[in-house]
TORKOL-4160 file (C-alpha; in steps of 0.2 Angstrom, whole numbers, padded with zeros to 4 digits, m for minus):
79
<pt num="1" X="0126" Y="0189" Z="0035"/>
<pt num="2" X="0142" Y="0178" Z="0034"/>
<pt num="3" X="0151" Y="0180" Z="0018"/>
<pt num="4" X="0160" Y="0165" Z="0011"/>
<pt num="5" X="0178" Y="0166" Z="0005"/>
<pt num="6" X="0183" Y="0154" Z="m0011"/>
<pt num="7" X="0171" Y="0144" Z="m0024"/>
<pt num="8" X="0154" Y="0138" Z="m0020"/>
<pt num="9" X="0152" Y="0120" Z="m0025"/>
<pt num="10" X="0138" Y="0115" Z="m0036"/>
<pt num="11" X="0123" Y="0108" Z="m0030"/>
<pt num="12" X="0127" Y="0091" Z="m0035"/>
<pt num="13" X="0141" Y="0091" Z="m0024"/>
<pt num="14" X="0129" Y="0091" Z="m0008"/>
<pt num="15" X="0122" Y="0076" Z="m0001"/>
<pt num="16" X="0106" Y="0084" Z="0004"/>
<pt num="17" X="0102" Y="0089" Z="m0014"/>
<pt num="18" X="0102" Y="0071" Z="m0018"/>
<pt num="19" X="0091" Y="0067" Z="m0005"/>
<pt num="20" X="0080" Y="0081" Z="m0008"/>
<pt num="21" X="0078" Y="0077" Z="m0027"/>
<pt num="22" X="0082" Y="0060" Z="m0028"/>
<pt num="23" X="0069" Y="0053" Z="m0015"/>
<pt num="24" X="0052" Y="0060" Z="m0024"/>
<pt num="25" X="0061" Y="0055" Z="m0041"/>
<pt num="26" X="0063" Y="0036" Z="m0035"/>
<pt num="27" X="0045" Y="0036" Z="m0029"/>
<pt num="28" X="0039" Y="0043" Z="m0047"/>
<pt num="29" X="0049" Y="0031" Z="m0055"/>
<pt num="30" X="0043" Y="0016" Z="m0045"/>
<pt num="31" X="0024" Y="0022" Z="m0049"/>
<pt num="32" X="0027" Y="0022" Z="m0067"/>
<pt num="33" X="0035" Y="0003" Z="m0065"/>
<pt num="34" X="0019" Y="m0002" Z="m0055"/>
<pt num="35" X="0008" Y="0005" Z="m0067"/>
<pt num="36" X="0017" Y="m0003" Z="m0081"/>
<pt num="37" X="0014" Y="m0020" Z="m0072"/>
<pt num="38" X="m0003" Y="m0017" Z="m0068"/>
<pt num="39" X="m0007" Y="m0013" Z="m0088"/>
<pt num="40" X="0003" Y="m0028" Z="m0094"/>
<pt num="41" X="m0003" Y="m0040" Z="m0081"/>
<pt num="42" X="m0019" Y="m0036" Z="m0074"/>
<pt num="43" X="m0030" Y="m0047" Z="m0061"/>
<pt num="44" X="m0044" Y="m0057" Z="m0069"/>
<pt num="45" X="m0061" Y="m0053" Z="m0065"/>
<pt num="46" X="m0068" Y="m0061" Z="m0050"/>
<pt num="47" X="m0084" Y="m0072" Z="m0055"/>
<pt num="48" X="m0094" Y="m0072" Z="m0040"/>
<pt num="49" X="m0107" Y="m0083" Z="m0047"/>
<pt num="50" X="m0097" Y="m0098" Z="m0047"/>
<pt num="51" X="m0089" Y="m0095" Z="m0030"/>
<pt num="52" X="m0108" Y="m0092" Z="m0022"/>
<pt num="53" X="m0112" Y="m0109" Z="m0029"/>
<pt num="54" X="m0098" Y="m0118" Z="m0020"/>
<pt num="55" X="m0101" Y="m0108" Z="m0003"/>
<pt num="56" X="m0106" Y="m0116" Z="0013"/>
<pt num="57" X="m0125" Y="m0117" Z="0017"/>
<pt num="58" X="m0122" Y="m0115" Z="0035"/>
<pt num="59" X="m0127" Y="m0097" Z="0044"/>
<pt num="60" X="m0116" Y="m0102" Z="0058"/>
<pt num="61" X="m0100" Y="m0098" Z="0049"/>
<pt num="62" X="m0091" Y="m0084" Z="0058"/>
<pt num="63" X="m0085" Y="m0076" Z="0041"/>
<pt num="64" X="m0103" Y="m0071" Z="0037"/>
<pt num="65" X="m0106" Y="m0062" Z="0052"/>
<pt num="66" X="m0106" Y="m0046" Z="0055"/>
<pt num="67" X="m0089" Y="m0039" Z="0062"/>
<pt num="68" X="m0097" Y="m0033" Z="0079"/>
<pt num="69" X="m0106" Y="m0048" Z="0083"/>
<pt num="70" X="m0089" Y="m0058" Z="0078"/>
<pt num="71" X="m0079" Y="m0045" Z="0089"/>
<pt num="72" X="m0090" Y="m0049" Z="0105"/>
<pt num="73" X="m0090" Y="m0068" Z="0103"/>
<pt num="74" X="m0070" Y="m0068" Z="0103"/>
<pt num="75" X="m0069" Y="m0055" Z="0117"/>
<pt num="76" X="m0066" Y="m0064" Z="0133"/>
<pt num="77" X="m0081" Y="m0064" Z="0147"/>
<pt num="78" X="m0081" Y="m0056" Z="0162"/>
<pt num="79" X="m0088" Y="m0064" Z="0177"/>
């Protein structure tokens, strides 16, 4: 093993230590900020009864079809 001659610098003098400890610390702080925003400004509950009254009555609407049927309809036809 190679010996070091001279003083060893403290951990905060190494850039890699800041990346190893700082990256996850920033993520934790950001998650608490997000949690605070969610608690202070929650999204209002969606009233599905009101939107059902204004929904179109047509069954041919592509948004009401299952995804598999809609994807077959959008696929190019091979002759």
